[in-house]
N, C-alpha and C positions, 0 to 999 in steps of 0.2 A: 503493499500499500505506502503511494507515496508523499510526503512530507508537505512538500508542495501546497497551499491552500489553495483552492478552486473558486477560481474565476470565471460569472459568468455574462457576459457580451449580448447588451440585447441594444441592438441599435439596425434600423432596416436599409439602409445603405453600404453596399457591402464593404464597399474600401474604408469604409473607417472602422469593422466589425474587422477585418484583416490587418491594417496600423494599426488595431490594441492589442492582435492578436499576438502579434511580429514584437512587441515589446515587449511584454507579458510574459512568454513563452517559457522565459529560462532562470525567470523568481516565479512562471505560477500555471497552474493547469486551466488556460484559457476554455470555454463553454462559447460559440457564439448559435445566438439564437436574431429573426430578423421579426420579431412583431412579439409586443403586449404575448399576448395569446399562446406561442411557442414559450414566450416562459414560466409564463403560467404555468402549462401543462409540463414544462423539463421538472420544474420546481417540485408537483404535485408528487415524484418519487425519484427527485436526487436533492444530495445536498452540494452547500457550495459558502463560504465565508465569504463571500462578495460580487455585490450588484456595481455593472459600469450598466447605466440604463436609460439610454433617449427619451428627451425631452416630448419632442413631435417625433407621432407613426405613423400611419397606417392605420384600422380600426379602434381600436382603446388606445389612450396616449399612455406616456410617460408617466403625470402624476395617478392617472387611475388604477395605472397597473405600480402604482408602487402603495399605495392604499391598499390594495389587492393581495398586498402581496405582507404588509404590512400587519391586515387581519387574517392574517393566521403565523405569521412568523416574524418576532419581532428582537434576533436574536444579529440575520446575516446584512452584516454592512451591504448602506444601497447607495454611490455618488450617482448624482446625476447628472446626465451628459447633455450643455445644450447649445445653441448656434449661438444665439444671442443673451448677453449679459445685463436682465429684466430681474428685480430686484422684490417683483411681486412671484416671480416663476422660484425664484426664493424662496425666499419664505414662505411661498407655499411648497415647496421639497422637503423644507428644514419642522413645520410643524406636520407632513403626515411622514415627518420618522427618516429623512436624506439620512446618511453622517457628512456629505462634503455633494459640490456641484462640482462641476469642471466645463471654460469657454470651449469651444472650437473653434481655430485648433490649434491643438496640443502641445502645450510642451509638456516635453518626454520627462527632463526634471523632477517638473510636476507634477503630470500625470503617474510616477515610481512611486513618487513618496507619497502622494493621496493615497497610491493603492497596498503602502507600507501599511500603513498609518492604518484606515482603514480595519486591511484582515488584524492587524493585529487589536486595534478594539472589539472584532465580532469575537476576534480571541478568547480575552478577556470577560468578556458579560459570556460567551462560552461557561470560563471555568468557573463564573459569580455565578452564574445558577445550578451549575453543578453544587457549585460550595452550599448554598443553600435547601440545594431539597437534600441538601446530607445534613445538614443541621435540622433542617425537617423528621426527620429518618430519627432523633434524634432525640428528637422530643415528644414525637407519636406515643399514647396511652401505653401500645405494647413496650415500650422501650423502660416507659419508668418505674420502678419494681415496688409494686403494693398488691396485696394478694390478700391484706384483709378485709371482710365489711368496710371496717371505716372507706382504704384507698376507693374499695371499688365502689363505695356514694361518691366520692368526688372524681370516680375516672366516666362516669354515666351523665353526673350533671355539667364537665366537660365538653363531652359526643355533645349533648345535647344543647352550651349555648354557642359554643364553638363557632359553628357557618349563621351564628347571626352577627350585627348590629352591635347586641345587647352590652351594657356598660356591664363588669364584673368586678363584686368584690369578694379576694382576696385574706378567710382572717385565718391567724394562726399564729402561734409564737412565736418568738426565732429559730433560726434556723430546723425551720419544719419542710423551707423548698417552698415557700409564698412565690418569689422569681420564677420557676419550673415551670409549674400552674402558670405561669401567663407564654410561659417562653411553648409551651405544649396548648395550649387556644390560641394562640396570635399564628403555631404556625400550621395543625391540621381546623382551619380558616377560610376563603378564597382573598384573604387581605394577606398571605404567607409570604409570597412575590414581591410583597412592595415591609419598606422600612419597617424594622422595631425599635422601637426607645427608652430606652430606658431610663431614669432615673430616681434616687434614693432623695429627696425632700428632706430628710432628716440630713443627707452629707452635706447640702448645700445653709452657709446664714442665708435668716431671711432677707434682707436688708437686699439679695444680689439673686434669690428666688423670681421674680418677677422677668429681668433678663432674662436666666434664661428657661425656661418653661415657652417663653412669647418671644423673643428675642431684642433687642433696640434700635434702634436707629443711630446713624451718629451725631454727637454731640451732645442724646439725649439725655446727658447727664457726664460731669467730666472727665473718664475714667470711658467713655466710648468715643475714639478715638476711629471709631465705624463700622459699617452696619453690620450688624451677627443677624443671625439664623437663627429662633428657636427650637425648642424641643418637638412643640404645634408642628411645629411646620417641618418640620425635619420631617416626623411620622405620616410628612399627607397624604391619604392612601393605606396607612399600614392604622399599626396600633402601637403606644404609649403606656407603658408602666411604670403606673407612678406608687412604690414603694415609701412604707412611714408618711401614710396619707394624715396621719392624724398629727401631725408633728406641726405640717403647714399651718399658718399662719389665719386668723379670721379673715383678711382684708385681702389676701391670696385666696380662701375659700371663694368669695361671694366671685373674681377673676374668672379659676377655674365654677365655678356653679355655669357663666354663661360662655363659657365655652361650652359644654355640655347639654347648654338649650337653647340656643342660639348656632355652634356651629362657628365661632370666630373668634379668632385674636387679636386683637390688635399690639404691635411693639409700643414697648416704652417709648415714646414725643413720637409714635404715629395719628398723624392727623383722621384715620378714619381704618377702621376693625377691617379686617383680609381673612375671606373665610379655607376655611379646610378642616378635609375627613379625616376624621380622625379617630381610633376605636381606645376607649378607655378603659383600661385593667387597671384596679388600686389596690394597695395589701395595706394590711394593719396590723400592729400585735397588739395591738392598745380594742378597748371596748367604750366607742367608739361613740353607743348607749349613753354613758358616762361622761363622756366626757360632751355630749350635750346637753345634760342636765348640767354641768358647773359654766353651759358659757363656755365652753371653750375647743365648741366644733355647732358648724350649721345645723338645725336638724331640716332646712329643705336640698342639701349637697348632703348628703348624710342616705339620705331617699333615692337623690339622680344617683346613686354610689352603688345605689348595692339593692340595684337593680336584678340580680342576681349574686346571688352570695356563695364562694367555693367554703367551706368550715371544713382546715388542714388537723387531724389530728395531730397529735405530741407523739414523741417517739415511743412514749413510752405507755403507752396509749392500742399504738400497736404494734406489741408483742412479738406480735407471729411473722411478722416482716425483718426481724431483726436477725434469722439467720443468712436466708435471701439478703439483704442488705450487706450483711458480710462482703459471705460470695463477689456480690456485687462488685465491689470499693479495692476489696481486693484486688482484682480483676482487673477491674477499670487504668486502677492507677500505679498497678508495677508496669501496665503498655504506658500510662503518660512518663515513668519513671526508666522506662524499656529497660527493665527487670527481669527475669522469668519468676513469676505468679506459684507463692511457697501458700507450705500451711501454716493456720496456726494452732496451736497444744489447745487437743480436750479442758486444758482448766483455765488456762486465756479466753476461748470462746465462756467456757457458761462464767467468768467474771464479762466478760461483757453484755452477757443476755441479761446478766443481775441487772447494771451501770445501770438508776436510773436515765440517763438520756436530758439532763437537762437545760444541752444549750441542741436538745437534740436533731437530725443527718446531720447538720454539718460539726455540732462535734463527733457525733461517729465518723465521719470521711476524711476529719486533719488527723480523729487520729489514728482510724489506719494509713493515713502516710504518712508518721509516725511512726512505726511500725515500721514498716518495711525500711525506710528512713536509716533508721537504726542500731536496725539487729542486722546489719553486715549479713555477706550472703549464708546464710542460717537455712536450708528445707525448711524447718519445722520452727515458728516462732514463737519456742516459750511466755510464760507467765512470769517474766521476770526483767520480759523486753520491759515492759506493759506502763507506760510509764505515768508518774507519781500520783499529777492527781488523782485519775484511773485507781492509782491501788489502795487506797486511802477505804475504800467498800464501798465507796456508793451503792446506795439498792441491797447491801448485802442486809441477812436476816436476822431478827432484835441479836438471837444472842451471839451472833460472828461480832456484830457492834458488839455488845455489855463486850465478850469478849478483847477490842481491840478500848477500849475507852482502859480495860483492867490493865494492858497491857501497857499502857502509855504513849500505842498511836493513834492514837483520836483521843481527840478532848472531848468531854461535855459534851460542854455545845455543840462542836459540830457532829458529837450522835445525835442529841435535840435535836437541834436543828434542821438536821438533815430526816428523821420520823417523822415531824411537825409537815416538812414539802411531801412528806409520802401522803401523807396520814392527810393533808390538806386538797393534796391535786386529786388522792383517788377520791375523794367528794365531792369537787367542783366537775370530773367526768360523770359520775356518777348521779348528779344533777345537772346534765349538760349545760355548766359553769354558769348556773344562775347561784350569786354570788350570795344573795339573798335562802337559798334552797337550803346551800350546804354551810351558809351559819344555822340555820335551823337545826341540819345531819348532827354537824359538829358539836352542838350546846349553846353555841355565844351566840354574840354579836356578828350581823353583816362589817362594822366596823371596826369592830376590833379583826373579824376573819379581815377584814380589807388593809386595816396597820397589818399583822404578821405574813400575809402575802406579801406586800413594798419589803417590811421585811430583809424577805427569804428572793425576793426578787423573781415570785411569783409573776407571770403574764396570764390574765384569762383574754379567752378571747373574744370578740365581742356574739359568744353563738348562747347569747341568754336568749330558753323560746320553751 
């Protein structure tokens, strides 16, 4: 198979076709046809990297041929050939998706340069599409580990909502994989070929977040030396994922509400708004209902975001997935690190299965990577390689914790905190994260429960029902 690019030459003048063929034959595989109809017929069963297309031809002209080509193939580069360099024709061709245009008679050096650039552009688009397809495959539900009933419910929601335009609110503790779910929704939607833009609202200072979201005009503030495209504008036609949405200030919440209601954004310093077609997937690890009651989150924005909610369970609530996740992460991390896949000793596996995993899947991923990196080339990784913060007995039985305290390897305060964290977490799960009901189950008040949760670093996702 030839490594040369295939170039289709479409012109009703035999002399032009032959001239182009002679110029390109050393660097490409030229194919010639004499009409737009013949070009469409050839393209129905063949592939090419570049098309030289005459504008004025008998039958369907070059612009109509270009439009028909673009309806079925957005990858191939098309260079228009015209006898007269008119602005109107050039603009029309560009709007229809032409890569460039050349005026007859041709400058041979310019022709070769345009052909080279067009072929490189076509190849780059091909590689981008293949990469996007590969990324999309990675985020398909079938490739996300989760056989527990809790995760199967999540997958059913994703399948139901992915094909729609509905706004989605992903709820779950830190480290449960909210961005993974957002990516899965995007890559299984009709927008998969368009951009997916992500933004952590808590990672950017509030005074810069508006510009980051909506962009700004040059000179709109002191440091605005150039015009900037915001994340929403960059995501036009695709999806934007807004993580930690609960950290957004009330002022920006109002502007985000306008985007959701009107489909319009306004750059900082701009005189007029502009339309954008963006699907919003937001995520939070906070209880937004509580935030509304405390005046920190807008109720109208909450209802706009919470059209469809995806509730991600913490890792401790789906322990049946742990063996599958451990095996999956060992294989994936080994591949990323360029090492062979290794086994974990049974005692180490038991300790991993018993751990409480307050950091959820993110914590598990980090632990697996550390085990692979720090264990050398041993074919079996033993319990002695376990990171110190896990070897403290988190998640162990009450008797084990008692012995750890008596041996002096664990403080009484740590043991009490771990027990309290476990029992509060279990009560929250049993009451579907309704803090009032959980407090009743534990024989305390909601205020005291909330105080203990804050002290222990327990996040309660907005799952109350």
